[in-house]
FITORDREN-940057 format. One record per residue (C-alpha): residue in three letters; z, x, y. Coordinates in pm, 1 decimal. Layout:
<atom><residu>ALA</residu><pz>Z</pz><px>X</px><py>Y</py></atom>
...
END
This chain:
<atom><residu>MET</residu><pz>0.0</pz><px>0.0</px><py>0.0</py></atom>
<atom><residu>SER</residu><pz>-77.8</pz><px>123.8</px><py>349.5</py></atom>
<atom><residu>GLU</residu><pz>171.4</pz><px>206.3</px><py>622.1</py></atom>
<atom><residu>PHE</residu><pz>243.9</pz><px>-5.1</px><py>928.4</py></atom>
<atom><residu>VAL</residu><pz>-2.2</pz><px>68.6</px><py>1209.8</py></atom>
<atom><residu>ARG</residu><pz>61.4</pz><px>-9.2</px><py>1576.8</py></atom>
<atom><residu>ALA</residu><pz>-193.3</pz><px>-278.4</px><py>1664.2</py></atom>
<atom><residu>ILE</residu><pz>-114.3</pz><px>-424.9</px><py>2008.4</py></atom>
<atom><residu>ALA</residu><pz>158.2</pz><px>-453.0</px><py>2268.5</py></atom>
<atom><residu>VAL</residu><pz>359.3</pz><px>-774.2</px><py>2247.6</py></atom>
<atom><residu>ALA</residu><pz>271.8</pz><px>-839.3</px><py>2613.6</py></atom>
<atom><residu>ASP</residu><pz>-100.9</pz><px>-838.6</px><py>2526.1</py></atom>
<atom><residu>LEU</residu><pz>-84.7</pz><px>-1165.4</px><py>2332.9</py></atom>
<atom><residu>SER</residu><pz>68.2</pz><px>-1480.4</px><py>2479.5</py></atom>
<atom><residu>PRO</residu><pz>190.8</pz><px>-1766.7</px><py>2258.0</py></atom>
<atom><residu>GLY</residu><pz>-98.1</pz><px>-1984.5</px><py>2142.2</py></atom>
<atom><residu>GLN</residu><pz>-347.4</pz><px>-1698.4</px><py>2153.2</py></atom>
<atom><residu>GLY</residu><pz>-528.0</pz><px>-1476.2</px><py>1904.7</py></atom>
<atom><residu>ILE</residu><pz>-692.6</pz><px>-1136.3</px><py>1926.1</py></atom>
<atom><residu>GLU</residu><pz>-931.4</pz><px>-937.0</px><py>1713.4</py></atom>
<atom><residu>VAL</residu><pz>-848.4</pz><px>-574.3</px><py>1631.7</py></atom>
<atom><residu>THR</residu><pz>-972.0</pz><px>-312.6</px><py>1385.9</py></atom>
<atom><residu>ILE</residu><pz>-719.2</pz><px>-140.3</px><py>1163.2</py></atom>
<atom><residu>GLU</residu><pz>-827.0</pz><px>129.0</px><py>919.9</py></atom>
<atom><residu>GLY</residu><pz>-1186.4</pz><px>13.3</px><py>969.3</py></atom>
<atom><residu>ARG</residu><pz>-1110.6</pz><px>-349.7</px><py>882.3</py></atom>
<atom><residu>PRO</residu><pz>-1122.7</pz><px>-650.5</px><py>1116.3</py></atom>
<atom><residu>VAL</residu><pz>-780.3</pz><px>-811.0</px><py>1160.0</py></atom>
<atom><residu>ALA</residu><pz>-691.5</pz><px>-1126.0</px><py>1352.3</py></atom>
<atom><residu>ILE</residu><pz>-347.0</pz><px>-1127.7</px><py>1514.5</py></atom>
<atom><residu>PHE</residu><pz>-193.8</pz><px>-1449.8</px><py>1645.7</py></atom>
<atom><residu>ASN</residu><pz>114.9</pz><px>-1541.6</px><py>1845.3</py></atom>
<atom><residu>VAL</residu><pz>245.6</pz><px>-1877.7</px><py>1726.2</py></atom>
<atom><residu>GLY</residu><pz>546.5</pz><px>-1978.1</px><py>1933.2</py></atom>
<atom><residu>GLY</residu><pz>655.1</pz><px>-1616.6</px><py>1977.6</py></atom>
<atom><residu>THR</residu><pz>608.0</pz><px>-1521.0</px><py>1611.5</py></atom>
<atom><residu>PHE</residu><pz>323.0</pz><px>-1285.4</px><py>1529.2</py></atom>
<atom><residu>HIS</residu><pz>93.4</pz><px>-1329.1</px><py>1228.9</py></atom>
<atom><residu>ALA</residu><pz>-198.7</pz><px>-1121.1</px><py>1101.2</py></atom>
<atom><residu>LEU</residu><pz>-487.4</pz><px>-1245.9</px><py>888.3</py></atom>
<atom><residu>ALA</residu><pz>-808.4</pz><px>-1097.5</px><py>756.0</py></atom>
<atom><residu>GLY</residu><pz>-1040.6</pz><px>-1110.4</px><py>1055.1</py></atom>
<atom><residu>THR</residu><pz>-1351.5</pz><px>-1248.4</px><py>885.4</py></atom>
<atom><residu>CYS</residu><pz>-1407.2</pz><px>-1616.7</px><py>807.6</py></atom>
<atom><residu>LEU</residu><pz>-1472.8</pz><px>-1687.6</px><py>441.6</py></atom>
<atom><residu>HIS</residu><pz>-1755.6</pz><px>-1928.1</px><py>524.8</py></atom>
<atom><residu>ARG</residu><pz>-2011.9</pz><px>-1711.2</px><py>702.6</py></atom>
<atom><residu>GLY</residu><pz>-1818.9</pz><px>-1407.6</px><py>825.9</py></atom>
<atom><residu>GLY</residu><pz>-1729.6</pz><px>-1531.5</px><py>1173.1</py></atom>
<atom><residu>PRO</residu><pz>-1467.5</pz><px>-1347.9</px><py>1382.0</py></atom>
<atom><residu>ILE</residu><pz>-1140.5</pz><px>-1534.9</px><py>1320.3</py></atom>
<atom><residu>GLY</residu><pz>-960.2</pz><px>-1342.5</px><py>1596.5</py></atom>
<atom><residu>GLN</residu><pz>-1200.8</pz><px>-1496.6</px><py>1848.7</py></atom>
<atom><residu>GLY</residu><pz>-1131.5</pz><px>-1845.2</px><py>1714.8</py></atom>
<atom><residu>PHE</residu><pz>-979.9</pz><px>-2147.0</px><py>1885.0</py></atom>
<atom><residu>VAL</residu><pz>-602.3</pz><px>-2172.9</px><py>1837.6</py></atom>
<atom><residu>GLU</residu><pz>-431.6</pz><px>-2510.7</px><py>1837.7</py></atom>
<atom><residu>GLY</residu><pz>-67.2</pz><px>-2506.7</px><py>1733.6</py></atom>
<atom><residu>SER</residu><pz>-58.0</pz><px>-2303.8</px><py>1413.0</py></atom>
<atom><residu>THR</residu><pz>-425.2</pz><px>-2356.2</px><py>1325.9</py></atom>
<atom><residu>VAL</residu><pz>-724.0</pz><px>-2138.8</px><py>1413.8</py></atom>
<atom><residu>SER</residu><pz>-1085.0</pz><px>-2256.7</px><py>1394.3</py></atom>
<atom><residu>CYS</residu><pz>-1366.9</pz><px>-2008.7</px><py>1342.7</py></atom>
<atom><residu>PRO</residu><pz>-1586.6</pz><px>-1996.1</px><py>1653.7</py></atom>
<atom><residu>TRP</residu><pz>-1906.6</pz><px>-1996.0</px><py>1446.5</py></atom>
<atom><residu>HIS</residu><pz>-1881.7</pz><px>-2306.6</px><py>1225.2</py></atom>
<atom><residu>ASN</residu><pz>-1534.1</pz><px>-2447.1</px><py>1293.5</py></atom>
<atom><residu>TRP</residu><pz>-1375.9</pz><px>-2367.9</px><py>957.3</py></atom>
<atom><residu>ALA</residu><pz>-1002.6</pz><px>-2406.5</px><py>1021.5</py></atom>
<atom><residu>TYR</residu><pz>-714.9</pz><px>-2206.3</px><py>876.2</py></atom>
<atom><residu>GLU</residu><pz>-337.4</pz><px>-2240.8</px><py>890.4</py></atom>
<atom><residu>ILE</residu><pz>-227.2</pz><px>-1922.0</px><py>1067.5</py></atom>
<atom><residu>THR</residu><pz>111.4</pz><px>-1898.6</px><py>894.3</py></atom>
<atom><residu>THR</residu><pz>-34.8</pz><px>-1910.3</px><py>540.7</py></atom>
<atom><residu>GLY</residu><pz>-403.5</pz><px>-1819.2</px><py>576.1</py></atom>
<atom><residu>GLU</residu><pz>-499.1</pz><px>-2137.2</px><py>389.1</py></atom>
<atom><residu>ASN</residu><pz>-810.8</pz><px>-2330.8</px><py>483.5</py></atom>
<atom><residu>VAL</residu><pz>-701.5</pz><px>-2672.2</px><py>611.2</py></atom>
<atom><residu>ALA</residu><pz>-963.2</pz><px>-2853.0</px><py>396.9</py></atom>
<atom><residu>SER</residu><pz>-885.7</pz><px>-2666.3</px><py>73.3</py></atom>
<atom><residu>SER</residu><pz>-573.7</pz><px>-2463.0</px><py>-0.6</py></atom>
<atom><residu>ASP</residu><pz>-774.4</pz><px>-2283.1</px><py>-271.1</py></atom>
<atom><residu>VAL</residu><pz>-962.4</pz><px>-2103.2</px><py>8.5</py></atom>
<atom><residu>LYS</residu><pz>-732.8</pz><px>-1852.7</px><py>175.4</py></atom>
<atom><residu>LEU</residu><pz>-761.6</pz><px>-1561.6</px><py>416.8</py></atom>
<atom><residu>ALA</residu><pz>-556.1</pz><px>-1255.4</px><py>325.9</py></atom>
<atom><residu>ARG</residu><pz>-229.9</pz><px>-1228.1</px><py>519.9</py></atom>
<atom><residu>HIS</residu><pz>-99.2</pz><px>-894.8</px><py>640.3</py></atom>
<atom><residu>GLU</residu><pz>263.7</pz><px>-798.8</px><py>690.2</py></atom>
<atom><residu>VAL</residu><pz>371.4</pz><px>-784.1</px><py>1056.1</py></atom>
<atom><residu>LYS</residu><pz>670.9</pz><px>-636.0</px><py>1232.0</py></atom>
<atom><residu>VAL</residu><pz>760.9</pz><px>-612.6</px><py>1600.5</py></atom>
<atom><residu>GLU</residu><pz>939.7</pz><px>-304.0</px><py>1732.9</py></atom>
<atom><residu>ASP</residu><pz>983.9</pz><px>-155.5</px><py>2078.0</py></atom>
<atom><residu>GLY</residu><pz>746.0</pz><px>-403.9</px><py>2239.9</py></atom>
<atom><residu>HIS</residu><pz>461.4</pz><px>-347.4</px><py>1992.7</py></atom>
<atom><residu>VAL</residu><pz>314.7</pz><px>-540.9</px><py>1701.2</py></atom>
<atom><residu>PHE</residu><pz>266.3</pz><px>-336.2</px><py>1384.6</py></atom>
<atom><residu>VAL</residu><pz>50.9</pz><px>-449.2</px><py>1092.5</py></atom>
<atom><residu>ARG</residu><pz>41.6</pz><px>-329.8</px><py>733.2</py></atom>
<atom><residu>LEU</residu><pz>-279.0</pz><px>-412.4</px><py>550.3</py></atom>
<atom><residu>THR</residu><pz>-249.3</pz><px>-574.0</px><py>208.0</py></atom>
END
C-alpha cells in the first residue's frame, strides 16, 4: 500500500466543493462534504469523465460528461450499488489534506 501524499490545503476546498488532483500519476477527486474530506478515483466508470470536475449536491457528485451520479462517502453509483468508484484513505493534518491511494 502506498504512503499518504499531501494533496491540497484544507483552505483550497470549501464545503460542498470538489477538486481534481493527480497523485502518483493517477486522477483523484477530493471532496469536502460538510467539513469532512473524501477522496475517490477521479475517472467516471461510464465514459471516463473527470469526477473531480463534477457537480456536487449534498453528498452526491454527478459526472460533468453524462451525469452519472455517485455517493461521495461510499463511491457507490446512485442507480446501482454494484457500480462503485474506488475510495482512498484521507487524513487532515496541519491544514493539509493527505491521501493514500488504495
